[in-house]
N, C-alpha and C positions, 0 to 999 in steps of 0.2 A: 232088828237091823240086819242080822245075818240073812234071814229068809227073804227080806225085801231085796237085798243086794243079790242073793242067789237067784231069785225069780227074775230079776231084771237081766242078769247075765244069761240065764237060760232062754229068755225071750229073744234077746239079741242074737244068740247063737242059732236059734230056730229060724229067725228071719234071714240070717246070713246063709244058712244051709239051704233054705227054700229058694233064695235068690240064685245060688250056685246050681241047684238042681234044675231050675227054670232055664238058665243059660245053657246048661248041658243038654236039656231036652231039645231046645231050639237048634243047637248045633247038630244033634243027631238027625233031626227032621231035615235040616238043610243039607246035610251030607247025603241023605237018602234021595232028596228031590234034585239036588244039584251036586253030583259027585265031584270031588276035587279034581283039578286038572293041573297039568305041568307048570303053568304060569302062575298059579295061586301063591299068594304071599304066605309065609309061615305066620302062625298066630302072633298078633301084636305088631307085625311089620307091614300091615296093609295101610292104604291111604286113609286119612282122617276125614271127618265130616266136611270140612271146608274144601278139601281136594275132591271129594265125591260130588259136591255141589258144582265145582268148576267144570268137571267133566260133563255132568248133567246139563249145564247151561250151554255147552257146545253141541251135545248130541241132539237135544230136543229141537232146536231151530233147524238143524239139518233134516230131521224127520219131517217137520212141517213144510220145509221148502220142497222136499221130494214129493210129498203128497200133493202139494199145490202144482208142482211142475207136471205131474201126471193127471191133474184134475181129479184127484181122489181124496179131497179133504174130508169126506165122510168116513173114509177108511184109514184115518190117521193112525189108529192103533197098530195096523199091519206094518206101517212104515217105521213106527217107533220100535216095534219088536225086531224088525230087520236091522235097524241101526245098531241096537244093542247087541244083536247076534253077531254082526260084522266086527264090532269092537272086541267082544269077548273072544271071537275066533282068532283075530289078529294077535292078541296077547295071550292066547291059550288059557283063558280064564273060565271058571265055572259061573262066576258072577262078577260084574264090573267092580264091585266094592272090595273084591279080593286082590285088586291090582297092588303090587308091591310099591311102597313109597318111592323106592329107587327108580321106578319106571314112570313116575308121574309126569315129569317134564317131557319124556318121549311120547307119552300118551297125548298130551296137549298139542305137541308139534304134529303128531299123526292126524289128529282131528282137524286142526287148522289147515294142514296141507290138503286133506281130503275135501274139505269144504271149498277151498280155493280152486282145486282142480275141477270140481263140479260146476262152480260158477263160471269158470273160463269156457266150459263147454255149453253153457245154457244159451238159448237164443237171445238176441238183443232185446226183443220186446219183453221177455221175462225179467231181464236185468233192469230194464227201465221201470217196469211195474213195481219191482221190489224197491227200487230207489225212490219212486214216487210215494209209496207207502211209508218208507223210511223218513222222508221229509216231514210228513204229517206227524209221525210218531215222535220224532226228535223235537218238533215244535211243541207238541203236547208235553213232553218231558221237561222242556225248558220253560213251560208255562207261558208261551208266547200267544199273543192275540193274532187273529187272522191278518190284521193290518200290519203288524210287525213282520210277519212272514212275507207279506207282499212287498214291504219296503226292502227286505233283503233280496227278493227276486229282482226288483227294479235296479238295485245297486249292482247286482252281479251280472244280470243278463239283459236288463232293460225291458222286462216284460212283467205283467201283473199276475198272470195265471200259469199254472203248470201245463194246462191244456194248450197254451199258445207256444210252449217251448219245444225245441227239438230234443232228441235224446241226449245229445252232447250238452245242451244247456241244463237239462234236468240233472245229469251226472255232476256238472259243476256245482249246482246249488246243493245237491246232496253232500258232496265232499266238504263244502264250506260249513254246512250245518253240522256235519259230524265232527269237524275240528272244533267248532264252538261248544258242542256237547262235551267233548273230551276235555276241553279247557275248563269248563264249569265243574266237571266231575273231579278234576285234579285240584281245583281251588277249594272244593268242599272237604276233601280227605283230611287235611291237617286239623280242621275244626272238629271233625268226627272223632279223630284219635283223642283229642283233648277231652271231649265229652265222655 
């Protein structure tokens, strides 16, 4: 009984030490490849996984929009690197996941403002094209049939097809569909929490 217990404890200790050594090795490699910068959070005070995902979900669409705006969709990786570089430079980070938790709200506001500023400067035809794609994407997310989409078009602007609409009419349809999508997402949240 003593030796069984001793062997178990020794094994658990070895696994624990190996885990710590592995984490330490990764930290050392990371410090070498991405030296700490002034804005990095102290150990344990950086943003968590959900917050990292929230930032990621804002940065990636901006990179895709920029690549599309410059007709460089094939070189998307360059635009992704540029977006992360600008984010890290703004907050003086060696890597975005070292952002302090205390600066998370500021980071979200910064990204939203940056995206809004860019969109205000984009040509009208690009904004319309983005909204046209958004209408199809929202319809798909709501699991709507083509007939249901067209019924909404008729109800809102009196036309059956996006190709027949003016930019102003496409914008109106897009805004209505986005509100419907937000309403459905809000209705689903309580049931998801219960599950």
